[in-house]
C-alpha positions as CSV (number, residue, x, y, z in Angstrom):
1,M,0.0,-0.1,0.1
2,I,1.0,3.3,-0.7
3,R,1.8,5.6,2.2
4,T,2.4,9.2,2.4
5,L,6.1,10.3,3.8
6,G,5.4,13.7,4.4
7,S,3.0,15.6,6.2
8,T,-0.6,16.3,4.8
9,D,-1.6,19.0,7.0
10,E,-4.0,21.5,5.0
11,N,-1.7,24.2,5.1
12,T,1.2,22.1,3.3
13,L,-1.0,21.1,0.5
14,G,-2.2,24.4,-0.4
15,I,-0.9,27.9,-0.7
16,R,-1.8,31.2,-0.1
17,L,-2.8,33.4,-3.2
18,A,-0.6,36.0,-2.2
19,D,2.4,33.6,-2.5
20,A,1.2,32.0,-5.3
21,Q,3.2,32.2,-8.9
22,Y,2.1,32.8,-12.5
23,P,1.8,30.7,-14.5
24,T,2.7,27.3,-12.5
25,P,2.1,27.7,-8.7
26,F,2.8,24.0,-8.1
27,K,5.8,22.0,-8.7
28,S,5.4,19.2,-11.5
29,G,5.6,15.6,-10.4
30,L,3.6,12.4,-9.8
31,E,-0.2,13.0,-9.9
32,Y,-3.3,12.0,-8.2
33,N,-6.3,11.7,-10.6
34,P,-9.7,12.5,-8.5
35,P,-12.7,10.4,-9.3
36,A,-14.6,13.4,-10.9
37,R,-15.3,12.3,-14.5
38,G,-17.3,14.7,-15.6
39,V,-15.2,16.6,-18.2
40,W,-14.4,15.1,-21.6
41,N,-11.8,13.3,-23.1
42,I,-10.5,12.5,-26.7
43,V,-13.0,9.8,-27.4
44,H,-15.9,12.1,-26.4
45,T,-14.5,14.8,-28.4
46,G,-13.8,12.8,-31.6
47,M,-17.6,11.5,-31.4
48,L,-18.7,14.9,-32.5
49,V,-17.7,14.1,-36.0
50,P,-21.2,13.2,-37.7
51,Q,-21.2,10.2,-39.5
52,A,-17.3,9.6,-38.4
53,H,-15.8,6.1,-37.2
54,Q,-12.8,6.0,-34.6
55,I,-10.1,3.4,-34.6
56,F,-7.7,3.5,-31.6
57,V,-4.1,1.8,-32.0
58,C,-2.9,1.0,-28.7
59,A,-1.9,-1.6,-26.0
60,Q,-4.6,-3.4,-24.1
61,G,-4.2,-1.7,-21.0
62,C,-4.9,1.8,-22.5
63,L,-7.8,0.2,-25.0
64,R,-9.7,-0.5,-21.7
65,G,-10.4,3.2,-21.0
66,V,-11.3,4.1,-24.2
67,I,-13.5,1.4,-24.9
68,L,-15.4,1.9,-21.7
69,T,-15.9,5.6,-22.7
70,A,-17.2,4.8,-25.7
71,A,-19.6,2.0,-24.0
72,E,-20.7,4.8,-21.7
73,M,-21.8,7.0,-24.1
74,N,-23.8,4.0,-25.9
75,A,-21.3,4.4,-29.0
76,L,-19.4,1.4,-29.4
77,D,-20.9,0.8,-33.1
78,R,-18.6,4.2,-33.9
79,M,-15.5,2.7,-32.3
80,S,-13.3,-0.3,-33.1
81,W,-9.7,-1.0,-32.0
82,V,-6.3,-2.5,-33.3
83,S,-4.3,-4.3,-30.1
84,V,-0.8,-3.5,-29.9
85,E,1.3,-6.6,-28.2
86,E,5.3,-6.4,-27.4
87,N,6.6,-8.1,-30.4
88,D,4.8,-5.9,-32.6
89,M,6.9,-2.9,-31.7
90,F,10.4,-5.2,-32.7
91,D,9.6,-7.3,-36.0
92,G,9.2,-4.6,-38.3
93,T,5.7,-4.7,-39.1
94,M,4.4,-1.7,-37.4
95,E,3.2,0.2,-40.1
96,R,1.8,-2.7,-42.3
97,D,0.1,-4.4,-39.1
98,I,-1.7,-0.7,-38.7
99,I,-2.6,-0.7,-42.1
100,D,-4.1,-4.1,-42.4
101,G,-6.1,-4.0,-39.1
102,V,-7.8,-0.7,-40.4
103,T,-8.5,-2.4,-43.7
104,E,-9.8,-5.3,-41.9
105,I,-11.9,-3.4,-39.8
106,L,-13.5,-1.1,-42.5
107,G,-14.1,-4.4,-44.6
108,K,-16.5,-5.5,-41.6
109,L,-18.3,-2.5,-40.8
110,T,-22.1,-2.6,-41.5
111,Y,-21.8,1.0,-42.5
112,K,-19.2,3.3,-44.5
113,P,-18.1,6.0,-42.4
114,R,-17.4,9.3,-44.1
115,A,-14.4,9.8,-41.8
116,V,-12.2,7.9,-39.8
117,L,-10.2,9.1,-36.6
118,L,-7.6,7.0,-36.5
119,F,-5.4,7.3,-33.3
120,L,-2.0,6.2,-32.5
121,S,-0.5,6.1,-28.7
122,C,2.7,7.0,-27.1
123,I,4.5,3.7,-28.0
124,H,4.1,4.4,-31.7
125,L,5.9,7.6,-31.1
126,F,8.7,6.0,-29.3
127,A,9.3,3.7,-31.9
128,G,9.4,6.3,-34.9
129,C,5.9,5.1,-36.6
130,D,5.7,6.6,-39.5
131,F,2.0,8.1,-39.5
132,G,2.4,9.7,-42.7
133,V,2.8,6.4,-44.8
134,I,0.4,4.6,-43.1
135,L,-2.7,7.8,-43.9
136,D,-1.2,7.9,-47.4
137,E,-1.6,4.0,-48.3
138,L,-5.2,4.2,-46.2
139,R,-6.3,7.1,-48.4
140,V,-5.2,5.0,-51.6
141,R,-7.6,2.3,-50.7
142,F,-10.2,3.9,-49.2
143,P,-10.8,7.1,-51.6
144,N,-14.2,7.6,-50.5
145,I,-13.4,8.1,-46.8
146,D,-11.6,11.0,-45.5
147,F,-8.6,10.4,-42.8
148,A,-7.5,12.4,-39.7
149,D,-4.2,11.3,-37.8
150,C,-5.3,11.5,-34.1
151,Y,-3.1,10.9,-30.8
152,M,-3.6,9.6,-27.7
153,T,-0.1,10.1,-25.9
154,P,0.3,11.7,-22.3
155,T,3.9,12.9,-24.2
156,M,2.0,15.7,-25.4
157,R,1.1,17.2,-21.7
158,K,4.2,19.4,-21.7
159,S,3.7,20.9,-25.2
160,I,0.5,20.7,-26.7
161,T,-2.0,18.9,-24.6
162,P,-3.7,16.1,-25.9
163,D,-7.2,18.1,-25.5
164,A,-6.0,20.8,-27.5
165,K,-4.5,18.6,-30.3
166,M,-7.7,16.8,-30.4
167,R,-9.9,20.1,-30.9
168,I,-7.2,20.7,-33.9
169,Q,-7.5,17.3,-35.5
170,L,-11.3,17.6,-35.1
171,Y,-11.1,19.7,-38.2
172,D,-8.6,17.8,-40.2
173,M,-11.0,16.6,-42.6
174,L,-12.2,19.9,-43.8
175,R,-11.5,20.8,-47.3
176,P,-11.2,24.5,-48.9
177,L,-14.2,26.2,-49.7
178,P,-15.1,29.6,-51.0
179,I,-15.5,31.9,-48.3
180,N,-18.8,33.1,-47.2
181,K,-18.4,36.4,-45.2
182,R,-22.0,35.6,-43.8
183,S,-21.0,32.4,-41.9
184,V,-19.4,32.2,-38.8
185,S,-18.1,29.0,-37.1
186,I,-17.5,28.3,-33.4
187,I,-14.5,26.2,-32.9
188,G,-13.7,23.4,-30.6
189,N,-16.6,23.5,-28.3
190,D,-17.8,20.2,-26.5
191,R,-21.4,21.4,-26.0
192,P,-23.6,24.2,-27.9
193,T,-23.3,27.7,-26.7
194,D,-26.2,28.7,-25.1
195,E,-28.5,30.0,-27.6
196,S,-30.0,33.2,-24.9
197,S,-26.3,34.3,-24.9
198,E,-25.2,37.7,-26.2
199,L,-22.8,36.2,-28.5
200,M,-25.6,34.2,-30.2
201,K,-28.1,36.8,-30.4
202,I,-25.3,39.1,-31.9
203,L,-25.3,36.4,-34.8
204,R,-28.5,35.3,-35.3
205,T,-30.1,38.7,-35.3
206,N,-27.5,40.1,-37.6
207,G,-28.5,37.0,-40.0
208,F,-25.3,35.1,-40.1
209,T,-25.0,31.5,-40.7
210,V,-23.4,30.0,-37.3
211,Y,-21.9,26.4,-37.8
212,D,-20.8,24.5,-34.7
213,I,-19.5,20.8,-34.7
214,T,-22.2,20.2,-31.9
215,L,-24.9,21.5,-34.0
216,C,-23.9,19.8,-37.4
217,G,-26.8,17.2,-38.2
218,D,-24.6,15.2,-40.6
219,Y,-20.8,15.1,-42.4
220,D,-22.2,17.6,-45.4
221,E,-23.1,20.2,-42.8
222,Y,-19.5,19.5,-41.2
223,L,-17.7,20.2,-44.1
224,K,-19.3,23.7,-44.6
225,T,-17.4,25.1,-41.5
226,A,-14.4,25.6,-44.0
227,E,-16.3,28.3,-45.7
228,S,-16.4,30.5,-42.7
229,G,-15.5,34.2,-42.9
230,L,-14.7,34.3,-39.2
231,Y,-13.6,31.5,-36.5
232,I,-14.4,32.4,-33.4
233,T,-13.0,30.4,-30.2
234,Y,-13.5,31.2,-26.6
235,L,-12.2,28.0,-24.7
236,P,-8.2,28.3,-24.0
237,A,-8.0,24.8,-25.4
238,A,-9.6,25.5,-28.8
239,K,-7.3,28.9,-29.4
240,L,-4.9,27.2,-31.6
241,S,-7.6,25.4,-33.6
242,G,-9.2,28.5,-34.6
243,E,-5.8,30.0,-35.6
244,R,-5.2,27.1,-37.8
245,L,-8.1,27.0,-39.6
246,A,-8.1,30.6,-40.3
247,S,-4.4,29.9,-41.6
248,R,-5.7,27.0,-43.5
249,F,-8.6,28.6,-45.4
250,G,-8.0,32.0,-45.4
251,G,-10.8,33.2,-42.9
252,E,-10.2,35.3,-39.8
253,H,-9.9,34.2,-36.4
254,L,-11.2,35.7,-33.3
255,H,-10.6,34.5,-29.6
256,L,-13.0,35.9,-27.3
257,P,-12.0,34.2,-23.8
258,A,-15.1,33.6,-21.6
259,Y,-14.5,36.8,-19.1
260,F,-16.3,37.1,-16.1
261,D,-15.0,41.0,-16.0
262,F,-17.9,43.0,-17.1
263,D,-15.6,45.4,-19.1
264,L,-14.1,42.5,-20.9
265,I,-16.9,41.1,-21.5
266,E,-18.3,44.4,-23.3
267,E,-15.1,44.6,-25.1
268,N,-15.4,41.2,-26.4
269,Y,-18.9,42.0,-28.0
270,K,-17.6,45.1,-29.2
271,Q,-14.4,43.4,-31.2
272,L,-16.9,40.8,-32.6
273,C,-19.5,43.5,-34.2
274,E,-16.4,45.3,-35.5
275,R,-15.1,42.3,-37.3
276,L,-18.7,41.3,-38.2
277,G,-19.7,45.0,-40.1
278,V,-22.7,45.4,-37.3
279,S,-23.8,48.0,-35.0
280,A,-22.6,47.4,-31.5
281,H,-25.1,48.3,-29.1
282,G,-25.1,48.9,-25.4
283,F,-25.3,46.0,-22.9
284,S,-27.0,47.7,-19.8
285,E,-29.9,46.0,-19.7
286,E,-27.8,42.4,-20.0
287,K,-25.4,43.9,-17.3
288,S,-28.5,44.6,-15.1
289,L,-29.6,41.1,-15.1
290,A,-26.3,39.8,-14.3
291,E,-26.0,42.1,-11.5
292,N,-29.5,41.4,-10.3
293,R,-28.9,37.6,-10.1
294,L,-25.5,37.8,-8.2
295,K,-27.3,40.1,-5.4
296,S,-30.4,37.5,-5.1
297,A,-27.7,34.6,-4.9
298,L,-25.9,36.6,-2.4
299,S,-29.1,37.1,-0.5
300,V,-29.6,33.0,-0.3
301,I,-26.0,31.7,0.1
302,G,-24.8,34.6,2.6
303,D,-21.3,34.0,3.9
304,T,-21.2,30.2,3.2
305,P,-17.6,29.2,2.3
306,I,-17.2,28.8,-1.8
307,A,-14.6,26.8,-3.7
308,V,-14.4,27.1,-7.6
309,D,-12.3,24.4,-9.5
310,F,-10.9,24.8,-12.9
311,T,-13.0,21.9,-14.5
312,A,-16.4,24.1,-14.1
313,V,-15.0,27.4,-15.7
314,T,-12.1,28.0,-18.1
315,L,-11.2,31.0,-16.1
316,P,-11.7,30.5,-12.4
317,F,-9.8,33.2,-10.6
318,G,-12.0,35.3,-13.3
319,L,-15.2,33.8,-11.6
320,A,-13.8,33.6,-7.8
321,E,-12.7,37.6,-8.6
322,L,-16.3,38.4,-9.7
323,L,-18.2,36.6,-6.8
324,C,-15.7,38.4,-4.3
325,K,-16.4,41.7,-5.7
326,Y,-20.2,40.7,-5.0
327,G,-19.7,39.9,-1.7
328,F,-19.3,36.2,-1.9
329,N,-16.6,34.1,0.7
330,V,-14.7,32.6,-1.7
331,R,-12.2,30.4,0.5
332,Y,-10.7,27.7,-2.1
333,I,-9.6,27.7,-5.6
334,F,-8.5,24.3,-7.3
335,S,-6.3,24.9,-9.9
336,D,-2.9,23.9,-11.1
337,V,-1.9,26.6,-13.7
338,I,-3.0,29.9,-14.2
339,L,-3.9,30.5,-18.0
340,P,-2.9,33.8,-19.6
341,D,-6.4,34.8,-20.3
342,D,-7.0,34.8,-16.5
343,R,-3.5,36.4,-15.5
344,N,-5.0,39.8,-14.7
345,A,-8.0,38.5,-12.7
346,F,-5.5,36.2,-10.6
347,E,-3.1,39.0,-9.8
348,R,-5.9,41.3,-8.8
349,L,-7.6,38.7,-6.5
350,A,-4.0,38.0,-5.2
351,E,-3.9,41.7,-4.0
352,S,-7.4,42.0,-2.6
353,R,-8.1,38.5,-1.2
354,P,-4.3,37.2,-0.3
355,D,-5.7,34.5,2.1
356,I,-7.7,32.7,-0.5
357,M,-6.2,29.4,-0.5
358,L,-4.8,27.8,-4.0
359,Y,-4.7,24.0,-4.3
360,S,-3.3,21.7,-6.8
361,A,-6.1,19.5,-8.2
362,V,-3.2,16.5,-9.0
363,N,-1.4,16.6,-6.0
364,T,-1.2,13.2,-4.6
365,E,-1.3,14.3,-1.2
366,M,-4.6,15.7,-1.8
367,E,-6.4,12.5,-1.4
368,F,-6.2,13.1,2.0
369,F,-7.1,16.8,1.8
370,E,-9.6,17.8,4.6
371,P,-12.1,20.6,4.4
372,E,-13.1,22.6,7.1
373,S,-16.3,21.6,8.8
374,G,-19.5,23.0,7.9
375,K,-21.6,23.8,4.7
376,I,-19.5,24.5,1.6
377,L,-20.6,25.4,-1.6
378,A,-18.7,24.3,-4.5
379,I,-18.2,25.2,-7.9
380,G,-17.3,22.2,-10.3
381,Q,-17.0,18.6,-9.6
382,K,-13.5,18.2,-8.2
383,A,-14.1,20.9,-5.8
384,A,-17.0,19.2,-4.5
385,F,-15.2,15.8,-4.5
386,Y,-12.3,17.7,-2.3
387,C,-14.6,19.4,0.0
388,Q,-16.6,16.5,0.4
389,T,-20.1,18.5,-0.2
390,D,-23.2,17.8,-2.3
391,Y,-24.1,21.2,-2.4
392,F,-22.3,21.9,-5.9
393,V,-22.8,23.6,-9.3
394,D,-22.5,20.9,-12.0
395,I,-21.0,22.2,-14.9
396,V,-18.1,21.6,-17.0
397,A,-16.2,23.8,-19.2
398,N,-18.6,26.8,-18.6
399,G,-21.5,24.4,-19.3
400,G,-22.3,26.1,-22.7
401,Y,-22.4,29.7,-20.9
402,Y,-21.0,33.1,-22.2
403,G,-21.1,36.5,-21.2
404,F,-23.6,38.3,-19.5
405,S,-26.4,36.0,-19.8
406,G,-23.8,33.2,-18.6
407,I,-23.1,34.9,-15.6
408,A,-26.7,35.6,-14.5
409,K,-27.4,31.6,-15.1
410,T,-24.3,30.7,-13.1
411,A,-25.8,32.8,-10.3
412,D,-28.9,30.7,-10.5
413,L,-27.2,27.4,-10.7
414,M,-25.4,28.5,-7.4
415,V,-28.8,29.2,-5.7
416,R,-30.1,25.6,-6.9
417,A,-26.9,23.9,-5.9
418,F,-27.2,25.8,-2.6
419,T,-30.8,24.7,-1.9
420,E,-30.7,21.4,-3.4
421,P,-28.0,19.0,-2.6
422,K,-27.2,16.3,-4.8
423,D,-25.3,12.8,-4.5
424,R,-22.0,13.7,-5.4
425,R,-20.8,10.3,-5.5
426,E,-23.4,9.5,-7.8
427,V,-23.2,12.3,-10.1
428,I,-19.5,12.7,-10.3
429,R,-18.5,9.3,-11.7
430,H,-20.2,9.7,-14.7
431,K,-17.8,10.4,-17.5
432,G,-18.7,13.1,-20.0
433,W,-21.0,15.9,-18.5
434,G,-23.9,16.3,-20.8
435,L,-23.8,13.0,-22.8
436,C,-26.3,10.2,-22.7
437,C,-24.5,8.2,-20.4
438,N,-25.4,10.7,-17.9
439,A,-28.3,12.5,-19.4
440,Q,-30.6,11.6,-16.2
441,L,-28.6,13.7,-14.0
442,N,-28.7,16.8,-15.5
């Protein structure tokens, strides 16, 4: 049994916000993965491509996880695999085995996919596998199927993360189209942007066609993404994907982070309207709604300690700063890094609320973390797990919320979480928030 060799006192696990350093406040090392499964992984994300089939080529231990993910999604019919054994790495047949394995799989499918997402694993990269040769041969054998090279390897984590890489490869099958200035694509999201957000209202009311992979009904609609005159991203992991698409097809890219600062939100909308060539109206009503919902939430929640984690919102320091501004008692933040889009909020918060405690979400000793006694309101599944509370807001990656309306709805969710406890053990064990495997929970 693994036993801790050092102290697990709460004070040694976290650091005061005033003592945290941008961008990595904690040392990298052996990591702990808490059993909060709501975040999406590369299998979930790949399934967003309509009429596509995923094929994973990796060792059986790795296959177990991805196969179970597909099973929990009720999507085993859209996944196949090629098992890699030790002798496959040394007998000189690595590329040929993959080509033959994929060929056999496609020959046995009861349907013909429009696209195949082919995943290699870290052992192939270590062994110098020639992915290009594999794809070239498969494209000759199957000229009516689009192939994308995809990767399941933790070796990327210190350069480009697997998540960010997957959001790039998600659009690898697109082909150039004439640019349509009246079409806009929202890139790299796991779930649709809330239609009541100001972002969607600006696009819809001004007559723009909006493409979003989460809304595509079939593969042909997915391919039309390439005609967009503007690619919008607001998730940090999607930014590079938007940049690549603009470079490939000649459209423009606009990154509009999901800020919680009212001035920055309004600046985002001004940039958007300027790029679209439409009038930017004021947002006084939307601001008032967000402020009123925050004040209403505070009247219910009072000075109850609040914990925020990075899986719930992409900019947790920004959310914490907003909540503190309106009188909420933010006590804990769980995040291992401070993203560039969140830096200013972090620095302001470290000055105004220096005693907020920052904790690593992957520190191996966090398994022994003991929160303060009493009721705690958590925002995010990992915060709920570590704080051992059934009072939590169950969203992942902003939950599709954005802008002033997103703030208002988040405040409403906080009230609901505070007054209606959930069974955290039951809720957070389900993979992929918002999918069919856990639809009954949302």
